[in-house]
C-alpha positions in Angstrom: 118.7 111.8 62.6 121.6 110.3 60.7 124.0 108.0 62.5 126.7 108.5 59.9 129.1 111.4 60.6 132.3 112.9 59.1 133.9 112.4 62.5 133.0 110.2 65.4 135.0 110.8 68.6 135.3 108.3 71.4 136.0 110.3 74.6 135.1 113.9 75.6 138.2 115.0 77.5 140.6 117.7 76.4 141.7 115.8 73.2 138.2 114.7 72.3 136.3 117.9 72.8 139.0 120.0 71.0 138.7 117.6 68.0 134.9 118.1 68.1 134.9 121.9 68.3 137.5 122.4 65.6 135.9 119.8 63.3 132.5 121.5 63.7 134.1 124.9 63.0 135.5 123.5 59.8 132.0 122.4 58.7 132.3 118.7 59.4 129.4 116.7 61.0 130.5 115.4 64.4 129.4 112.9 67.1 131.2 113.1 70.5 130.8 110.1 72.8 131.5 110.3 76.5 130.7 107.8 79.3 131.2 110.2 82.2 131.3 114.0 82.0 132.3 116.3 79.2 135.8 117.8 80.0 137.2 114.5 81.2 139.9 114.0 83.8 141.5 117.4 83.5 138.4 119.4 84.2 136.8 117.1 86.8 139.5 115.1 88.6 142.8 116.5 87.4 144.4 119.9 86.4 141.6 122.3 87.4 140.6 120.9 90.8 144.2 120.3 91.9 145.3 123.8 90.9 142.3 125.2 92.9 143.5 123.1 95.9 147.1 124.4 95.5 145.8 128.0 95.3 143.9 127.5 98.5 147.1 126.2 100.0 149.0 129.3 98.8 146.4 131.5 100.6 146.9 129.5 103.8 150.7 129.9 103.5 150.4 133.6 102.8 148.2 134.0 105.9 150.7 132.2 108.1 153.6 134.3 106.7 151.6 137.6 106.7 153.7 139.2 109.5 156.8 139.1 107.3 155.0 141.7 105.0 153.7 143.8 107.9 150.2 142.4 107.8 148.7 141.1 111.0 146.8 137.9 110.3 146.3 134.6 111.9 145.5 131.3 110.3 142.7 129.9 112.4 142.4 126.7 110.4 141.6 125.2 107.0 138.0 124.3 106.4 138.0 121.6 103.8 134.3 121.8 103.1 134.9 125.5 102.2 137.9 124.6 100.1 135.9 121.9 98.3 133.0 124.3 97.7 135.4 126.8 96.1 137.1 124.1 94.0 133.8 122.6 92.9 132.5 126.1 92.0 135.4 126.7 89.7 134.9 123.3 88.0 131.1 123.8 87.7 131.5 127.1 86.0 134.0 125.8 83.4 131.9 122.7 82.9 128.8 124.7 82.1 130.8 126.9 79.7 132.1 123.8 77.9 128.7 122.2 77.6 127.5 125.5 76.0 130.3 125.5 73.5 129.6 121.9 72.4 125.9 122.7 72.1 126.5 125.9 70.1 128.8 124.0 67.7 125.9 121.7 66.9 128.0 118.6 67.9 125.9 115.5 68.4 126.7 114.7 72.0 126.2 111.1 73.0 126.3 110.0 76.7 127.3 106.4 77.2 130.2 103.9 77.0 131.4 103.6 73.4 133.2 100.7 71.8 135.0 100.4 68.5 133.1 97.7 66.7 134.2 97.9 63.1 137.1 99.4 61.2 136.0 98.1 57.8 132.8 99.9 57.1 132.1 100.9 53.4 134.4 103.5 52.0 137.0 102.9 54.7 134.8 104.3 57.5 134.7 102.9 61.1 131.9 102.4 63.6 131.5 102.9 67.3 128.6 101.4 69.3 126.9 102.9 72.3 124.2 101.0 74.1 123.4 99.0 71.0 123.3 102.0 68.7 125.9 102.3 66.0 127.6 105.6 65.0 129.5 105.3 61.8 132.3 107.8 61.1 134.1 108.5 57.9 136.9 109.2 60.4 137.0 107.9 64.0 139.1 109.6 66.7 140.1 107.5 69.7 140.4 109.8 72.8 139.6 107.7 75.8 142.2 109.2 78.2 143.9 107.7 81.2 143.4 106.4 84.7 145.4 106.5 88.0 147.7 103.6 88.1 148.7 101.6 91.1 151.4 98.9 91.7 151.0 95.1 91.8 149.7 94.1 95.2 148.8 97.6 96.1 145.0 97.8 96.3 143.3 101.3 96.4 140.5 101.4 99.0 139.6 105.0 98.6 140.0 105.7 102.3 143.5 104.9 103.6 145.1 103.9 100.3 144.0 106.5 97.8 144.6 107.9 94.3 144.5 111.6 93.3 140.7 111.5 92.6 140.0 110.3 96.2 142.4 113.0 97.5 140.3 115.7 95.7 137.1 114.8 97.6 138.5 114.4 101.1 136.4 116.2 103.7 139.4 116.7 106.0 143.1 117.5 106.0 145.0 114.3 106.9 147.2 114.7 109.9 149.9 112.8 108.1 150.4 111.4 104.6 152.8 109.3 102.6 152.9 110.1 98.9 154.1 107.3 96.8 155.6 108.9 93.7 157.7 112.1 93.3 156.5 113.1 89.9 154.1 115.9 89.0 151.0 114.6 90.8 153.0 113.5 93.8 154.8 116.7 94.5 151.7 118.8 93.8 149.6 116.9 96.4 152.5 116.9 98.9 152.8 120.7 98.4 149.1 121.3 98.9 148.7 119.1 102.0 151.8 120.7 103.6 150.2 124.1 103.0 147.1 122.8 104.7 149.1 121.7 107.7 149.7 118.0 107.1 152.9 116.1 107.9 154.0 114.8 104.4 156.7 112.3 103.2 157.3 111.5 99.6 158.6 108.0 98.6 160.3 107.9 95.1 162.0 104.9 93.6 164.1 107.1 91.2 167.2 109.0 92.5 165.5 112.4 92.5 162.1 114.2 92.7 160.5 115.3 89.3 163.0 113.0 87.5 161.7 114.0 84.1 162.9 117.6 84.6 166.4 119.0 84.3 168.6 117.8 87.2 169.2 121.3 88.5 165.4 121.7 88.9 165.2 118.6 91.0 168.1 119.8 93.2 166.3 123.2 93.8 162.9 121.6 94.5 164.5 119.2 97.0 166.2 122.2 98.7 162.9 124.1 98.8 160.9 121.1 100.1 163.5 120.5 102.9 163.0 124.2 103.9 159.2 123.8 103.9 159.5 120.6 106.0 158.3 118.2 103.3 160.1 114.9 103.8 161.2 112.7 100.9 163.0 109.4 100.4 164.5 109.1 96.9 166.0 106.0 95.4 163.7 104.0 97.7 161.3 101.6 95.9 158.0 100.7 97.7 157.8 97.2 99.1 154.5 96.8 100.9 151.7 98.6 102.8 149.8 97.3 105.9 146.7 98.8 107.5 147.1 99.9 111.2 144.6 101.2 113.8 145.4 104.8 112.9 146.2 104.5 109.2 148.9 102.8 107.2 152.4 101.4 107.6 154.6 101.5 104.5 157.7 99.5 104.0 160.3 100.7 101.5 163.7 99.4 100.3 166.1 98.5 103.0 163.3 97.5 105.4 162.6 101.1 106.5 159.0 101.7 107.6 156.9 104.9 107.6 153.5 105.4 109.2 150.8 107.9 108.3 147.0 108.4 108.2 146.8 107.9 104.4 148.9 106.7 101.5 148.4 108.6 98.3 149.5 106.4 95.3 150.8 108.8 92.6 152.8 106.4 90.3 151.5 107.8 87.0 148.6 107.3 84.7 147.8 104.4 82.5 145.9 104.5 79.1 142.2 103.8 79.3 142.0 101.3 76.5 140.6 98.2 78.2 137.2 97.0 76.9 137.2 99.6 74.1 137.3 97.2 71.2 140.6 98.7 69.9 142.6 95.5 70.1 139.8 93.3 68.7 139.6 95.6 65.7 143.3 95.4 65.0 144.5 98.7 66.4 148.3 98.5 66.8 149.1 98.9 70.6 151.9 98.6 73.0 151.4 98.2 76.8 147.9 99.5 76.4 148.9 102.6 74.5 147.7 103.3 70.9 150.6 103.7 68.5 150.3 106.4 65.9 152.6 108.1 63.3 153.5 111.8 63.6 150.2 112.7 62.0 148.3 110.8 64.8 147.1 108.1 62.4 146.8 104.6 63.8 147.5 101.6 61.5 143.8 101.5 60.5 142.6 103.7 57.7 140.8 106.8 58.9 141.2 106.0 62.6 143.2 108.6 64.6 144.2 108.8 68.3 144.9 111.8 70.6 145.7 112.5 74.2 146.9 110.3 77.0 146.4 107.0 75.1 149.2 108.1 72.7 152.7 107.5 74.1 154.3 110.7 75.2 153.6 113.5 77.7 150.3 113.1 79.4 149.2 116.7 79.5 145.8 118.2 78.8 147.1 120.9 76.5 149.0 118.3 74.5 145.7 116.4 73.9 143.9 119.7 73.1 146.5 120.6 70.5 146.4 117.1 69.0 142.6 117.4 68.8 142.9 120.6 66.7 145.6 119.0 64.6 143.5 115.9 63.8 140.4 117.9 62.9 142.5 120.0 60.5 144.2 116.9 59.1 140.7 115.3 58.4 139.6 118.6 56.8 142.6 118.5 54.4 144.4 121.5 55.8 147.7 119.7 56.2 148.7 121.1 59.6 152.3 121.2 60.8 153.2 118.1 62.8 153.5 118.7 66.6 157.0 118.5 68.1 156.7 116.7 71.4 159.8 118.5 73.0 158.2 121.9 72.1 155.2 121.3 74.4 155.4 123.4 77.6 155.3 121.6 80.9 154.3 123.0 84.3 154.2 121.6 87.9 152.2 123.7 90.3 153.8 122.9 93.6 155.4 125.6 95.7 157.8 126.6 94.2 156.4 126.2 90.7 158.3 124.4 88.0 157.9 125.2 84.3 160.0 124.0 81.3 160.0 123.6 77.6 162.4 122.0 75.2 165.2 119.6 76.2 167.3 119.2 79.4 171.0 119.9 79.6 171.7 116.1 79.6 169.5 115.5 76.6 171.1 118.4 74.7 174.6 117.0 75.4 173.5 113.6 74.2 172.0 115.1 71.0 174.5 117.7 70.1 177.7 116.6 72.0 178.8 118.1 75.3 181.3 120.4 73.6 178.5 122.0 71.6 176.2 122.9 74.4 176.2 126.0 76.7 174.0 126.6 79.7 173.3 129.6 82.0 171.5 129.6 85.3 170.0 133.0 86.2 169.4 133.1 90.0 166.1 134.8 91.0 168.1 136.5 93.8 168.9 139.1 91.1 165.2 139.7 90.2 163.3 142.5 92.0 159.9 141.0 91.8 161.2 137.7 93.2 162.6 139.6 96.2 159.2 141.2 96.7 157.4 137.9 96.5 160.0 136.2 98.7 160.7 133.4 96.3 163.8 131.5 95.4 164.8 129.6 92.3 166.3 130.2 88.9 165.9 130.3 85.1 168.2 127.9 83.3 168.8 128.2 79.6 170.3 125.4 77.4 171.6 126.4 74.0 173.5 124.9 71.2 176.8 126.9 70.9 176.5 129.5 68.1 172.9 128.2 67.8 169.4 128.6 69.3 168.1 128.1 72.8 166.8 124.5 72.9 165.6 124.3 76.5 164.3 126.7 79.2 163.9 125.3 82.7 162.5 127.5 85.5 161.6 127.1 89.2 160.2 129.8 91.5 156.9 131.5 92.2 154.6 132.0 89.2 156.9 130.3 86.7 154.0 128.6 84.9 153.0 132.1 83.8 156.5 132.6 82.2 156.5 129.4 80.1 154.5 131.0 77.3 157.4 133.2 76.3 159.8 130.3 76.9 157.7 128.2 74.5 158.0 130.8 71.8 161.7 131.1 72.3 162.3 127.3 71.9 159.8 126.6 69.2 160.8 129.6 67.1 164.5 128.6 67.6 165.5 132.0 69.0 169.2 132.9 69.6 170.0 134.4 73.0 170.9 137.7 71.4 167.5 138.0 69.7 165.7 137.6 73.0 168.1 139.9 74.8 167.1 142.8 72.5 163.4 142.4 73.5 162.2 144.6 76.4 160.9 142.7 79.5 158.7 144.7 81.9 160.3 145.8 85.2 159.8 144.7 87.9 158.3 141.3 86.9 159.1 137.7 87.2 159.1 137.7 83.4 162.2 139.9 83.5 164.2 136.9 84.8 163.8 135.4 81.3 165.1 138.6 79.7 168.1 138.8 82.1 169.0 135.2 81.5 169.1 135.7 77.8 171.2 138.9 78.2 173.7 136.9 80.2 173.8 134.0 77.7 174.3 136.6 74.9 177.4 137.8 76.7 176.1 140.9 78.5 175.0 140.0 82.0 173.7 143.0 84.0 172.2 141.6 87.2 173.8 138.1 87.1 173.7 136.1 90.4 175.0 132.6 89.6 
């Protein structure tokens, strides 16, 4: 079997396998190298298992609150072995399906740790080595993903001081937990654990939770978390952690101490580029990330990079889209460059957050405060939201006399609304254009329609 391919991909996560499947579809010969499991972090230790946990938590909350809907039910308890069996079953089914897709695409799948060993092969090709065997690619795609970061002097032990991957395999619900980090991963685990009955406090150095989102979203999430009894300390950098007989004692800025059974470290994800050979081969890097142009080319000829190792949003669907883009670029299809701000974002805590485009603050910085208009449509005016018992809003940011440049939503099931929001922002729709489209009644989706009606100057059910 030939060890020279049109495309050699290092990493089989969302970015890597998408590159492989699209390249194979376009008639290119492909080798896909993965040291762990096909599907990467997202499938095995990230998006999929965490969302399964959050759904189990939602079922627990609905059981507790059943009486409000006239249903007699009692939550006897949460069986984590049962929750884990459900979660693992979801992952296993998707994993099997993905393995089948790669096999059917006739991709050469290589298990093992790959290293970039040459970027100057004949005809501008590059080579990756796995267990002493060399795989030469006319094009090489770097897709080695990310890992859970910690802070200097904060050692993860997998038992009391844990990262998200440890939290996903716990055989019990901790009685109490401190979550270090109020970003996406932190608020999702805080939400799930609270639903399972844990006492949770989030510690965040920045002034607000989900600081990357629009400020109004942060305010609503903080209100909702207070109502749910989730504690949080914002603007409070972490100082130290000590082990106690019953768990951990955490000291934060100002000398304040908090005690709990476990400390979940959720301070972001770093690029997995150590010991990969990238630096030795001259790949241009910064703080461990691989730098690319807008066509995802590195500084080396015929070497591309996709996913979490490329600076920007660390999202599975971003890596997936980048993989498709790179395969098409290699095949000479000249695809349209990806606009980072046009990538939809979702956080699956309760209430859910979903957004696409730029925030109000970013829009004012870009277009000038006098040229930006916003509208917040409160879900109190939405029939389906009343039925579900959720609170929140849809916020639109537009350029005056121009298109909608940002949609920011919080409330039940908002991740399911971000698809239309993505079309609105990416196709540069004007509020009046969306206002003339019919949105089904009663649905959460209707809130998007009502918000655009209001921003187009004809509010019908406006509750600001």
